[in-house]
C-alpha positions in Angstrom: 0.0 0.4 0.5 2.9 2.3 0.7 4.1 1.6 -3.1 1.3 2.0 -4.4 0.8 5.7 -2.6 4.4 7.0 -3.8 4.3 5.6 -7.1 0.5 7.4 -7.9 2.4 10.7 -6.1 5.0 10.2 -8.5 2.5 9.9 -11.1 0.8 12.5 -10.2 4.4 15.1 -10.5 5.2 13.8 -13.3 1.9 14.0 -15.2 1.5 18.0 -14.6 5.1 18.9 -15.5 4.0 16.9 -18.6 0.7 19.0 -18.8 2.8 22.6 -17.7 5.7 21.6 -19.9 3.1 21.5 -23.1 1.3 23.5 -22.2 4.0 26.2 -21.8 5.3 25.6 -25.3 2.0 26.1 -27.0 2.7 29.3 -25.6 5.9 29.6 -26.9 4.8 28.8 -30.1 1.2 31.2 -30.5 3.6 34.0 -29.2 6.5 32.2 -32.7 3.3 32.5 -35.2 2.3 36.1 -34.3 5.3 37.0 -34.5 5.4 35.6 -37.8 2.7 37.5 -38.5 3.9 41.1 -37.5 7.5 40.4 -40.0 4.9 39.9 -42.7 3.0 42.8 -42.0 7.0 45.2 -41.5 7.5 48.4 -44.0 9.0 51.7 -43.7 8.3 54.5 -42.1 7.7 57.4 -44.0 11.9 58.4 -44.2 12.9 54.9 -45.1 15.1 55.5 -42.8 13.4 52.7 -40.9 10.7 50.5 -40.3 7.2 50.4 -39.0 4.4 47.8 -39.4 1.4 48.5 -40.8 -1.5 48.3 -39.1 -3.5 47.5 -42.1 -1.2 44.0 -42.4 -1.9 43.0 -38.7 -3.9 39.6 -38.5 -4.5 38.8 -34.7 -7.4 41.5 -33.2 -6.4 41.3 -30.0 -3.1 43.6 -31.2 -5.8 46.1 -32.2 -8.5 45.6 -28.8 -7.1 48.0 -26.0 -6.4 46.2 -22.6 -6.5 42.7 -24.7 -3.9 41.2 -22.8 -1.2 40.8 -25.8 0.7 43.6 -27.0 3.9 43.9 -29.2 6.7 46.7 -29.7 9.0 46.6 -31.7 12.7 48.0 -31.3 15.9 49.9 -33.1 19.1 49.5 -32.5 19.9 51.8 -29.5 17.0 50.3 -27.9 14.2 52.7 -28.4 10.9 52.1 -29.6 9.6 53.0 -32.4 6.3 50.8 -32.9 4.0 49.3 -30.8 0.6 47.6 -30.2 -3.1 49.4 -30.1 -4.3 47.8 -28.2 -1.1 48.6 -25.3 -1.4 51.1 -22.8 0.7 50.2 -20.6 5.4 50.5 -20.5 6.9 47.9 -20.6 11.2 47.3 -19.8 13.4 47.8 -22.6 14.3 44.3 -23.5 17.9 42.7 -22.4 20.9 41.4 -24.6 19.7 39.4 -27.8 21.7 37.1 -30.2 20.4 38.5 -33.7 18.3 35.1 -34.6 17.8 34.1 -31.0 14.1 33.4 -29.5 14.1 34.9 -26.4 10.7 33.3 -24.2 10.5 33.6 -19.9 7.4 33.8 -18.2 8.3 37.6 -16.2 5.8 39.2 -13.3 5.1 43.4 -14.1 3.0 45.3 -11.9 2.1 42.5 -9.9 1.0 40.1 -12.7 2.7 37.0 -14.3 3.4 37.8 -17.7 4.6 36.2 -21.0 7.7 37.6 -22.9 9.2 36.2 -26.1 11.7 38.8 -27.8 13.1 37.9 -31.3 16.3 39.8 -32.4 17.0 40.5 -36.5 18.2 42.8 -39.1 16.4 44.7 -42.0 17.4 46.6 -44.8 17.0 50.8 -44.4 16.4 52.6 -47.6 20.7 52.2 -48.5 20.0 48.4 -48.4 22.4 48.6 -45.1 21.3 46.1 -42.2 20.0 47.3 -39.5 19.5 45.5 -36.4 15.9 45.1 -34.9 14.1 43.8 -31.8 10.5 42.3 -31.8 9.1 42.3 -28.6 5.4 39.8 -27.5 3.8 39.8 -23.9 0.2 38.4 -22.7 -1.3 38.4 -20.2 -0.7 34.9 -18.5 -3.3 35.2 -15.4 -6.1 32.9 -17.5 -3.0 30.7 -18.2 -2.6 30.3 -14.3 -5.8 29.9 -13.6 -6.5 26.9 -16.2 -3.0 25.1 -14.5 -4.2 25.4 -11.4 -7.5 24.0 -11.7 -6.2 21.3 -13.5 -3.3 20.6 -10.9 -6.8 20.8 -8.1 -8.6 18.0 -10.4 -5.7 16.1 -11.0 -4.9 15.8 -6.9 -8.4 15.4 -6.7 -9.4 12.3 -9.3 -6.0 11.0 -7.9 -6.5 10.5 -3.9 -10.2 9.6 -4.1 -7.8 6.9 -6.9 -5.5 5.8 -4.4 -8.3 5.6 -1.5 -9.8 3.2 -4.2 -7.5 1.3 -5.2 -6.2 0.9 -1.3 -9.8 -0.3 -0.6 -9.8 -2.7 -2.9 -5.9 -3.8 -2.4 -7.3 -4.6 1.6 -10.1 -6.2 0.1 -8.7 -8.6 -2.3 -5.6 -9.0 -0.2 -7.7 -10.3 2.9 -9.6 -12.5 -0.1 -6.2 -13.7 -1.3 -4.8 -14.2 2.8 -8.0 -16.7 3.5 -7.0 -20.1 2.3 -4.1 -19.2 4.6 -6.5 -18.5 7.5 -7.7 -22.0 6.5 -4.9 -24.0 6.3 -4.0 -22.9 10.0 -7.8 -23.4 11.8 -6.9 -27.4 9.8 -3.3 -26.8 11.6 -5.4 -26.2 14.7 -6.9 -29.1 14.4 -4.5 -31.3 12.4 -2.6 -30.3 15.9 -6.1 -31.7 18.5 -5.6 -34.4 16.7 -9.4 -34.1 15.1 -8.2 -34.4 12.0 -5.2 -36.6 10.1 -4.0 -34.7 6.8 -5.2 -31.3 5.7 -8.8 -32.0 4.3 -10.5 -28.2 2.6 -9.6 -27.8 -1.4 -7.4 -24.9 -2.0 -6.1 -22.7 -5.0 -3.9 -23.5 -7.1 -1.0 -21.9 -5.8 -1.3 -23.3 -2.2 -2.2 -26.8 -3.3 1.6 -27.7 -4.0 2.3 -26.4 0.2 -1.3 -28.6 1.9 0.1 -31.4 -0.9 2.9 -32.2 1.0 2.3 -31.5 4.0 0.0 -34.2 3.2 2.6 -36.7 2.3 4.8 -35.3 5.1 2.1 -36.1 7.7 1.1 -38.9 6.0 4.8 -39.8 5.7 5.2 -39.0 9.9 2.0 -41.2 10.4 4.0 -44.3 8.2 6.9 -44.2 10.7 4.8 -44.1 13.6 2.7 -47.5 12.9 5.9 -48.4 10.9 7.2 -48.3 14.6 4.4 -50.1 16.6 4.7 -53.0 13.4 8.8 -53.5 14.3 8.0 -53.4 18.0 5.6 -56.0 17.1 7.8 -57.8 14.7 10.0 -58.1 17.1 8.6 -59.8 20.0 6.9 -61.8 17.7 10.3 -62.6 15.7 12.1 -63.4 19.8 9.4 -65.9 20.8 11.5 -69.0 18.9 15.0 -68.4 19.7 13.4 -67.5 23.5 11.6 -70.2 23.5 14.6 -72.6 22.4 16.6 -70.9 25.3 13.6 -71.6 27.6 13.4 -75.7 26.3 16.9 -75.6 27.4 17.3 -74.2 30.5 15.3 -76.5 32.2 17.3 -79.6 31.9 19.2 -80.4 34.7 22.2 -80.9 32.0 23.4 -79.2 28.7 25.6 -81.1 26.4 28.2 -79.0 24.1 25.7 -79.0 21.4 22.9 -77.5 23.4 25.7 -75.3 24.7 26.5 -74.3 21.0 22.8 -73.8 20.1 22.3 -72.1 23.3 25.2 -69.4 21.7 23.5 -69.9 18.6 20.0 -68.6 19.4 21.1 -66.1 21.5 23.2 -63.9 18.8 20.4 -64.5 16.6 18.3 -62.9 19.0 20.7 -60.2 18.8 21.0 -60.2 15.0 17.3 -59.7 15.3 17.2 -56.9 17.8 19.4 -55.1 15.9 17.7 -55.6 12.5 14.4 -54.0 14.2 16.0 -51.2 16.0 18.2 -49.9 12.7 14.3 -50.8 10.7 12.5 -48.4 13.5 14.5 -45.3 13.8 16.5 -45.1 10.1 14.1 -43.5 7.5 14.2 -45.6 4.2 15.2 -42.8 1.8 15.7 -44.1 -1.7 17.7 -40.9 -2.8 20.6 -41.4 0.2 21.4 -44.6 0.6 23.9 -46.5 -0.9 23.1 -48.9 -4.2 22.8 -52.2 -3.7 24.4 -54.8 -6.1 20.4 -57.2 -6.3 22.8 -60.0 -8.7 25.3 -61.1 -6.3 23.1 -60.4 -3.2 21.2 -63.1 -4.3 23.9 -64.9 -4.8 25.2 -65.4 -1.1 21.6 -65.8 0.2 20.6 -68.2 -2.3 24.0 -70.5 -1.6 22.7 -69.7 2.8 19.9 -71.4 2.0 20.7 -74.7 -0.3 22.6 -75.4 2.7 19.7 -74.7 5.2 17.3 -76.9 2.5 20.4 -79.4 1.2 17.6 -81.7 2.2 15.0 -81.1 -0.8 18.0 -81.0 -3.3 15.7 -77.4 -5.1 17.3 -77.1 -7.8 17.6 -73.0 -8.9 17.8 -71.6 -11.9 18.5 -68.0 -12.7 18.1 -65.8 -15.4 19.2 -62.2 -14.3 21.6 -59.5 -16.0 25.6 -58.9 -15.5 24.0 -56.0 -12.5 21.4 -54.8 -11.5 21.8 -51.7 -8.9 19.2 -51.0 -6.6 19.0 -47.3 -4.2 17.8 -49.0 -1.2 19.2 -50.0 2.6 21.1 -53.0 1.9 19.6 -54.5 5.7 16.3 -53.8 4.2 17.3 -55.8 0.9 18.6 -58.7 2.4 14.9 -58.8 4.6 13.1 -57.9 1.6 15.0 -60.7 -0.9 15.4 -63.0 1.1 12.2 -63.7 3.1 11.1 -64.1 -0.6 13.3 -66.3 -1.8 12.7 -68.7 1.9 9.1 -68.3 0.9 10.5 -70.1 -2.3 13.0 -72.8 -0.8 10.0 -73.5 1.7 7.5 -73.7 0.3 8.5 -74.7 -3.2 9.0 -78.5 -4.7 12.1 -78.9 -7.1 13.1 -75.9 -9.3 13.5 -72.2 -8.4 13.2 -69.7 -10.9 14.9 -66.0 -10.4 14.8 -63.8 -13.2 15.1 -60.1 -13.9 13.4 -58.1 -16.8 14.2 -54.7 -18.5 11.1 -52.7 -18.9 10.8 -49.3 -20.4 13.9 -46.4 -19.2 15.5 -48.3 -15.8 12.7 -49.8 -15.0 13.4 -53.5 -14.1 11.4 -55.9 -12.0 12.7 -59.0 -10.5 10.9 -62.5 -11.2 10.8 -65.6 -7.9 8.7 -68.3 -9.7 8.4 -72.1 -7.8 6.9 -75.1 -8.3 4.8 -75.1 -5.2 1.2 -75.5 -4.7 0.9 -71.8 -5.8 -1.9 -69.4 -4.1 -5.5 -68.4 -5.6 -6.6 -64.3 -4.9 -7.7 -64.8 -1.6 -5.1 -66.5 -0.2 -2.5 -64.0 -1.4 -4.9 -61.1 0.7 -4.3 -63.3 3.8 -0.9 -63.8 4.1 0.0 -59.8 3.5 -1.6 -59.2 6.4 0.7 -60.1 9.5 0.0 -63.0 11.8 -1.3 -65.1 8.8 -0.3 -68.2 8.2 -1.7 -71.1 5.3 1.1 -73.3 6.9 0.9 -74.0 10.4 3.3 -77.2 10.3 5.9 -75.4 9.5 7.7 -72.8 11.3 7.2 -69.4 11.6 5.3 -66.3 13.2 3.4 -65.3 9.7 4.9 -62.2 9.9 7.7 -62.4 6.8 5.4 -61.2 3.9 3.9 -58.7 6.0 7.3 -56.9 7.1 8.6 -57.1 2.8 5.2 -55.3 2.1 5.4 -52.9 4.5 9.7 -52.5 3.3 8.6 -52.1 -0.6 5.9 -49.7 0.2 8.8 -47.6 2.1 11.3 -47.4 -1.5 7.8 -47.1 -3.7 9.2 -51.1 -5.0 6.2 -52.7 -6.3 5.0 -55.3 -5.5 3.0 -58.2 -6.9 1.7 -62.4 -7.0 0.9 -64.0 -8.9 0.7 -67.8 -10.3 3.8 -69.0 -12.1 3.7 -70.8 -15.5 4.6 -74.1 -13.7 1.9 -74.0 -11.5 3.9 -72.0 -8.0 3.2 -68.6 -6.8 4.9 -66.1 -8.6 6.5 -63.3 -6.8 6.9 -59.0 -9.0 10.0 -56.6 -7.6 9.2 -54.0 -10.2 12.3 -50.5 -8.9 13.6 -48.0 -10.6 17.4 -49.0 -11.8 19.7 -46.5 -11.4 
């Protein structure tokens, strides 16, 4: 608003100066035209030694009407008055020194009145063709000019004040109307703080919508992290059940053999690994942009080698159809958890053959496909295994949270997880992600 006021004042000043300059230029042009008309009426006097202005050839009535406000005088080289218009009844001061051919226009006060004065110096031949110097001076009353200028200034500043006040009111109303969405945002933030709502629910203008959308993403991320924390604690509790049961069983026996001591140490180490990993998952926010790339091919080779030893009795044949390298920005622990769970299920529920394939898609998209030749799952069963604690095979060891953990992790990395039926009739798991 301050800028608007300053701008309007400066605009009015510039406009006023431009109008005054143009008005003065117009007055000067009018007086110059009058001087040219006087020169057109110049004639020699009766003696032929000087010049005069013939009244018969004057086309400006104001020079004939007494006290009309327009006056003209002619001076010789000694500044002696040799002619004056019939309108002149006053005495005016002699003109100052002027160069030949010079126009001198100015505003001056005479007898407490403002006048425009235009002087012009020229040479004119006498009867012997000798050039003599003469000065023509035209006076015009400027009272009407200043009265019109004052009326213009009053009108200009009156409209300026009205326009400025109107614009300030409009700007104030528009600003309040424009800031209403921010007021609504403040109200919704208060509602979120009071736990009356979870996210921003109202519609906002296009200029503010990206802000509320990003805030909603942040809020959902925070809610997701909070839920992930709860789930991780639940995972930790479930994961420790089996090792604790083993330790409890060993502690109930009076005599512990050396093999049982090794088992005790093994289960204790497993508990420590589980606790460390779950706490790391809970406290660390997965960000795909800052994680070091993981080579899935090397990771799969390591996991398959370990699982082949665990399931040695089943003699599962693993067929790899992978490229030389598949890089994925993901925490290595999370990647081990996801791929390890999926491969472990394939070994556990497959019969004799597992196929691992890497497929390139459009752009930098790739997919990892794991097929087993087990019994497979129908649509209802797939939805059930995604729920925490749900196990379709009660005979197999586990807590029923492996695939739920996998789903949580891949969701945090925007990785697509799809379950379907493999060509062999077993289960197919597909992971879709962006490689680098």
